[in-house]
Kinemage of the C-alpha trace (Angstrom):
@kinemage 1
@onewidth
@group {chain A} dominant
@subgroup {mainchain}
@vectorlist {calphas} color= white
{ca met a 1} P 92.610 89.952 104.806
{ca arg a 2} L 96.331 90.369 105.230
{ca lys a 3} L 95.716 93.788 106.745
{ca ile a 4} L 93.510 92.289 109.452
{ca lys a 5} L 96.159 89.774 110.454
{ca glu a 6} L 98.836 92.487 110.379
{ca thr a 7} L 96.614 94.665 112.578
{ca leu a 8} L 96.379 91.878 115.132
{ca arg a 9} L 100.117 91.187 114.953
{ca leu a 10} L 100.983 94.809 115.619
{ca lys a 11} L 98.458 95.140 118.434
{ca trp a 12} L 98.737 91.788 120.214
{ca gly a 13} L 102.135 90.599 119.015
{ca leu a 14} L 104.066 93.832 119.398
{ca gly a 15} L 101.855 95.689 121.867
{ca leu a 16} L 101.367 98.860 119.832
{ca ser a 17} L 98.527 101.204 120.681
{ca thr a 18} L 95.409 101.288 118.546
{ca arg a 19} L 96.451 104.646 117.107
{ca gln a 20} L 99.973 103.431 116.360
{ca val a 21} L 98.601 100.403 114.540
{ca gly a 22} L 96.232 102.576 112.533
{ca ala a 23} L 98.982 104.997 111.570
{ca ser a 24} L 101.317 102.174 110.598
{ca leu a 25} L 98.733 100.548 108.315
{ca arg a 26} L 97.102 103.785 107.157
{ca ile a 27} L 93.699 102.855 108.541
{ca ser a 28} L 91.654 104.643 111.190
{ca his a 29} L 92.039 103.732 114.835
{ca ser a 30} L 88.308 102.982 114.898
{ca thr a 31} L 88.834 100.375 112.165
{ca val a 32} L 91.590 98.821 114.274
{ca gly a 33} L 89.174 98.725 117.205
{ca glu a 34} L 86.507 97.104 115.050
{ca tyr a 35} L 88.934 94.382 113.886
{ca leu a 36} L 89.905 93.701 117.510
{ca lys a 37} L 86.289 93.598 118.664
{ca arg a 38} L 85.234 91.174 115.949
{ca thr a 39} L 88.228 88.935 116.537
{ca glu a 40} L 87.516 88.786 120.261
{ca gln a 41} L 83.819 88.108 119.607
{ca ala a 42} L 84.895 85.174 117.461
{ca gly a 43} L 86.801 83.859 120.480
{ca leu a 44} L 90.209 84.130 118.846
{ca asp a 45} L 93.473 85.134 120.474
{ca trp a 46} L 96.830 85.981 118.925
{ca ala a 47} L 98.191 82.421 119.184
{ca gln a 48} L 95.258 81.110 117.155
{ca val a 49} L 95.399 83.900 114.590
{ca glu a 50} L 99.166 83.594 114.207
{ca ser a 51} L 98.888 79.909 113.368
{ca met a 52} L 96.263 80.471 110.659
{ca ser a 53} L 97.392 80.448 107.069
{ca arg a 54} L 96.170 83.082 104.671
{ca his a 55} L 93.720 80.523 103.311
{ca thr a 56} L 92.071 79.844 106.666
{ca phe a 57} L 91.953 83.420 107.905
{ca pro a 58} L 88.571 85.044 107.252
């Protein structure tokens, strides 16, 4: 779950590209895209995700 939050931090918090995020975390860019899609479908934005503790983050 930490990797999902880190993916969102790198993408939304730092503005890295999907490929840069994937390379940084050693996951595919399609996985990064899937994390972003699911987070957006859940209606979450970076401010909400950032404030979540590791116990409340899915």
